N, C-alpha and C positions, 0 to 999 in steps of 0.2 A: 603571224606565223601561225603555221599549223599548230592545233594541240592534240593531233592525235597519232603523235608518233610511235607511242607505244603499241598501237595496233599494226604497226606495218613491221617487215622484214627488215634486217640488217641491211640486205642489197638496196632495199626501197630508200631507207633513211639516207643510206651514203648518198643513192642515186639523187634525190630531191634536195639535198644540201649541198651538192656539187663537191664533196671532198672523197677521201680514201683513208685506210688505217695510217698512212703515214704523214697525213696532218696536210693543212693548209700552206701554202707559201707566205711569205711575209707581206707580199705586196698585196695578195689577195685578202689576208687578215686587216690591213690597214684599211682597204676598202670597205668591208665590211663593217670594222668598226666605224668608219664615217656613217654607212648606211644607219645600223641599229644603236649607234650610241654606246656609252660605256657601260659595263656589266657591274652595276650600283643602284643601290636603292635610292629613289629621288623623294627627296622632301616636297610636300605640298606646301601650301600656303601658310608661312608660320605666323602664330600668335603671337604679337610684340610685346614686350616689357609694357609698355606703356598700358596695351590693350588688357591684359592682366591686372594692372593695378586698377584702371577704371572699373572694371567688371567687379571689384569688391564692392563699388558704392551702388550696385543695382539691386541689393537687397531691401526689400522693402522696410525692415526693421531698421538697417542703416541709413535708409531716407529719414523716416520718423528721427532718428537721432540726429542727424546733420540739422533738420527743421528745428528740432529742440535744442541745438548747440546755438542756431541763430537767435531764437526767441530769448533764450536764457541771457545771450549776451546783450540784445536791446534792453530787457528787462533791468538788467543789474546796471547798466548804463545810465538808463532813465532815473534810477533811484540812487545813483552814486554809489553803487555797493562793490565789494569785490567780484572778480568774476571767476567765484570759486567751481560753480555748478559747471560753468562753461568750460573751464579746464577739465574738470572731472569727465565731462560726456565726451568731450574732442579727443581725450586721451584714451577713452576707450575705443571710439570709432577707428583711431590709428592703430592701436594695438590689434584689433580685430582685422582691418585692412593689412597689416604688415604680415601678420601669421598667415593670413590665406593668400597673399603675392608670393612669398617665398614658396610655400608649398607647392602653390601650382605652376610656378617659374621652374621648378626643378623637375616637375613632373611632364613639363613640355619637351624633355630630353627623350623621351621613348624611343624615337627614330633612331637617335645617336645609338641607344642601348640595341637596338635590333641589328644596326648597321655592324656592331662589335662581333655579330654571330655569324657573319659570313667571313668567307676565307680570305686571306690577306694577298696570298700567292696562289698559281695552279702552275702543276706540272703537266706541260703539253708535248704534243708532237709537231714540230714546225720544221718544213724542208727536209722532212725525213728523219729528223734527230729530235733527242729528247732536249727540252728547253723549258727554265722557269721564268714565267712572266707573271708581273701584277694581276691579281685576278680581276680587276676590273676591265682588264685589256683583252679578256676572253670574248670570243664571239661565236656564234652558231657556224657549225661546221668544224670547230676546232675538234682534236682529239685529246683527251684528258686522259691523264695516267693515274690509275687509284691503288694506294695500298693502304693498310692498316694505320689508324691514325690521321690520314687526310681528312679535310673537311672538302665536301664537295664544292666547287667554284661555281657551278650553273647548273639549270636542269639537262640532264643529258639521258640519252639512249645507249643501254650497255651492247658494245658489239664482241667484247671478249669478257669473261670470269674465271676466277680461279677460286672456288669455295669464298666469293665474295660475300660479305654481310654489312650490313648498315645498320645505325641507329637514327631512326627518323621520328623519336618521340616529339621533338622540337617542331615536327610539321603535322604530325598525324595524332600525338597525344599518347600513344603506344609505345611502351619502352622496350619491349620484345623485339630483339635483333629481328631483322627482316632479311632472309635469305634471297640471293639474287641469281636471275637466270636471262638467257638471252631470248627466249621464246617469245614470240608476241601474243598480246592479250586480248581481250576483246576491247571494242573501241570504248564501251559506256564503261569501263573499269574506272571504280573509283581509286583516286591516288594512293589510298594503301594497299591497292592490289594491283599497281603497276610495278612487278617485280621486275620488269626489265627495264627499269627507268631509276636514277637517283638524282637527287634534287638539291637545289642551295643551301646550304646552312646545315645540312645533315652531314654526319662522318662516317668514314669506314670505319667498321671495329675489326673486321678479320678479312683476311685473304686479300686478293687484287684484282684489277680489271680494268679494263679500256672501255671509254665512251666517246661518243660523239655529243658535242653539245648542239641542243635543241632551241634553249630559250636563254635569255639573258635578262638582268636586271629586271625591271618592273614586269616583265611577261613570265617570269618564273612563277611557281606556286607560292614560295615564299614572297615575292614580291606583289603576289595579290593579296596577300594577309597584311603586308605593311601598306598597301593602299586603304583596305577596309578601317586600319588603325586609324588612317590619317582622316578617312572621309565619313567616320562613323557619325550619326546623329545625334546630337546634345539633345537630351531629355532631363527635364527638372525632375530632382530626387524626392521620394516620397517625403523626406524630411523637410526639404525646402518647400514644397507645395502646402503641408502641413504649417509652416512658419508662415508662409505669405498669407495664408487664410487667416490665421489667428491676429498678425500684424494689422491687416486690414479692418477684419473685426473690431481689434482693440481701438484702432484708430478712428472709426467711426464711432464707438462707443464714448472715448475721450473728448472728441469734437462736441458730440452732441450734451455731454455733461457740462462741459466747461462752457457751452453756449448758455444752458440752462441757469448755470451760478451766475454768469457774466447779466443775464436778463433780470435775475432776481437781484441781484445787487445794484443795478441801474435803478431797479423800480423800487428800490426800498426807501421808505420816508426818510429813514434815519440817515441814508448815505446819500443823501440828494445833491446832485451837481459833482461827484465823485467818480464819474466815468473812467479817468484814467486809470484811478486806484482800482476800481471793479475791473478793468480790463487785464490790469499786471497780476490780479489774484487769481482771475480765472487762466490766465498764461502759466502761472507758475505752477498752478493744479495740473495742467496740462503735462508739464516737463516733469513733476513729479509723479505722475502715472505711467510714463513711458519706463517699461524695464530696461534700462540703458545697459544694464549686466548681462543680458541674455544672449545678443549675437555673440560677445566675447565668451561665453563659457561653451555655447555650441562650437564656435570655430576652434577655441582651444584643444576642445573634446575630440573633434573630429580630427586634429593634428597629430594628436596622441595618438589614436587609432590607426592614422594613416602610416605615420612612423613605424608601428608594429608590424603592417603588412608590407611595408616596404622591406623590413628585416627578412621576411618570407619572400623575397624576389619578386614581390608583387608591384606591377608598375600602376601608380594611382595618378591619375590624370587631374582630376577635380577632388577636392577634400569631402565633397559630398557622397563619394563614391563609398567612402568607408561606411557611412550611414546606409547607404542602399544595400550593400552586402547582407547588413545585420536585419535588415527588411524582406531579403529573399527567404522564400517558404520552400520553393522546391529548387534543387539542383540537379540537373541531368550530367552525369559523371561517368568517364571509365574508370576502371580500378587502377589497374596496373599504371604505376607512374602519377597518378593523380590522388587517390587516396592512399594509395603506397608510394613508396619513395623509389620503386625499382632497383633497389640492392637486395644483394645476397649476402649470407654471413656464415661462416662455418661456424657452430656449434658444438659438435661433439667429433673426436677423433679416435679411433679404433686402430691400435696397433700394438703388436708385443703380447695381444691377449687382453690387453688393457682397454677401458675406455674413458678416455680424458675429455672433460668439458671445457669448452673456450668460453669465455665472457666477453662481454661489449657487443655492441651491435654496428650496423653499417659500415662506413669506409673510414673510420677512425681508429688509427692503432692503438687504441688503447683496450688492454683486457688482460686476463689471466688465464692460466692452464690449470685446472683443477683435476686431482685425482683423488676420487672418495671424499670431496669435498675439502681436500687441503691443496695449496698452492703448489705448483712444481716448474722449476726452469728448464723449459723446454729445449735449451742448447746443450744442457746436462744430460738428456736423455737420448743416447745414441740413435734410437729407433724413432723418436719423435722429431728430433732434429734431421736425420735423413728424409723423412717422410714429407716434412713442413718445406725443405730444400728442392725435393723433386718436383713438389706440388707447385712452388713459385716458378722454377726454372721452366717448366713444360708449359709455359704460356706465351702468349703475344701481346695480351694486354700491359697495359703500362698505369704505375701508381705515383702519385707525387706526395702522398701524404694525407690529402684531404679527397681526393677526385679519383675515380678509376677511368680511363679511357680504355674502351674494348668491350670484351666479353664480361657480363656480370658475374657469371661463374667463375672464371679464371681470376676477375678483382679479388673475389671472395677469397681463393687460395691466396693471392700474392698479399692480403691484408692478414691473413692469419699467419703467415709466416713472418712478416712486420711486427705481430705482437711479441713474437718471441726474438726479435732484434734482428732478423735475417732480411736485408734488401736485395729485391733481385736485380739492382744493378751490380752490387757485389758479387752475387753469385754468378751473374753472367761473366764476370772477369776471372773467375775460377773455373767455371766450365764453358769455354768457348764454344758456342754453337756453330757447327759446322754442315749440319743438314736438317731438314724435317720435313715430316711426313704428314701432313695436315689433315686433321680431322673432316671425314665426310659421312653422309647417312649409311653409308653402306658398311665401313670399316668400324664408325663409332667409337673410335679412339683417334689420339693425336700421337705422336711419336716425335721425340727430337733427340738428335746425335750431338755429343759433345765431347770436345777433348781438354782433359784436365791440363793443370800445370804440370803433371809429371809425364805429359804426352800419351796417355792412356785414354782409349775411348770409352764412352759409357751412353748407355741409351735410357731416357726416361720416357714414361708413357702414361698418360691419362686418358680415361674414358668411362664407359658404360660399366658396372660391376661386373655384369655376367661376361661380358666380353673380355675384360681383362683377366678375371679369374681363370676364364677356360684355357688361357694363354701361360698360365703359371705352373711352372714344374715342381715349386716349393714355396716356403715362407722363410724371408730372411730375418734371422733374430740377432743382433749384434750384442 
């Protein structure tokens, strides 16, 4: 498929994809589904559980322990002694292998984790009417309908926008919302600069739009990332390289020393004819010299490190990756959404000539309202209560108690109200929205009009302070 849709006009895109704003016909959609395949991420050759298990025994130290186990078994058998050492070393090998296997087997679910980020369903125009279909059945040429909160089902060229903004952090790493437009951009524009395109796994935070699907499945930008994850070349970690080098050197030294001990024992006049006993002594020395606890200590330490990284939503495919990150000396990173969380928080509120401090950070509804250092109940302060209610209801973002979908600034307002025990859903029932004038770069404000339970109309407005204040005739004090 052509990958320069962003540099073409809407008319050119529709013509080349042989579609129109009314959407494809069902028959055409079925034909294209057979031609292009399902709109889903495809998994490459998977590593089986047996392969993961066998890979645990490729480590030089583990091989040394296996040899030591075999030798210890033979030596104890020949001397008719208990197999205590054999059992101990074998138990360490098993423990080391099980810990490594469990961690890496779980990590092979990386592709499944990426699949969960794609849209389950898509709202399309088919046969001139709006339909909802499974996202995997979306094909190039389909017309997708987009609204705030929707996850983009496939890479698409926008053909209609109304104050449309999307969150593309999952693709570009930049958490700032991207304003969309229809105008074509240069052919060599980077993904982050293709303002007339929307991409798989990103989602709409504001406004609405209509787009024609240009790429599906593994041909999307997100699909390319998924393919990179599956085809990444496996390199040995710094820790493994050091341990392998240490194990080889140690193995050579042990063999040389044991050989020397054996030769000295054999040629010792006092031990003449005791070759078997001399050999057992040399073998016992070799087994005792192998640091059997080292692989287990290393594996368990890495497993604990990997577990901490998983808690931070990092996908760890190999245990050694936990150490590799620790050996990193330079990290090139974008600030927003990487070093910072991409969240906003209301910290101070000015109302009725009073400044109220709000505690708590991020999108947790845990916090207090402090006036002169003393806690106050926001619901009991009529001015503060009205301000928080207006701020929360004049938004299009949503909040489920832990995360915000939509504009980060609007999210901060909703969370501030939630700290006062005011839920947007409950406010929306009390104030039914009947009209909205969206925020634009020209107006610099958003206005919503609501009908109260008493059938009265009330308007709430938020925006740039200088714009709002210029339209105020007075100060409301209750």
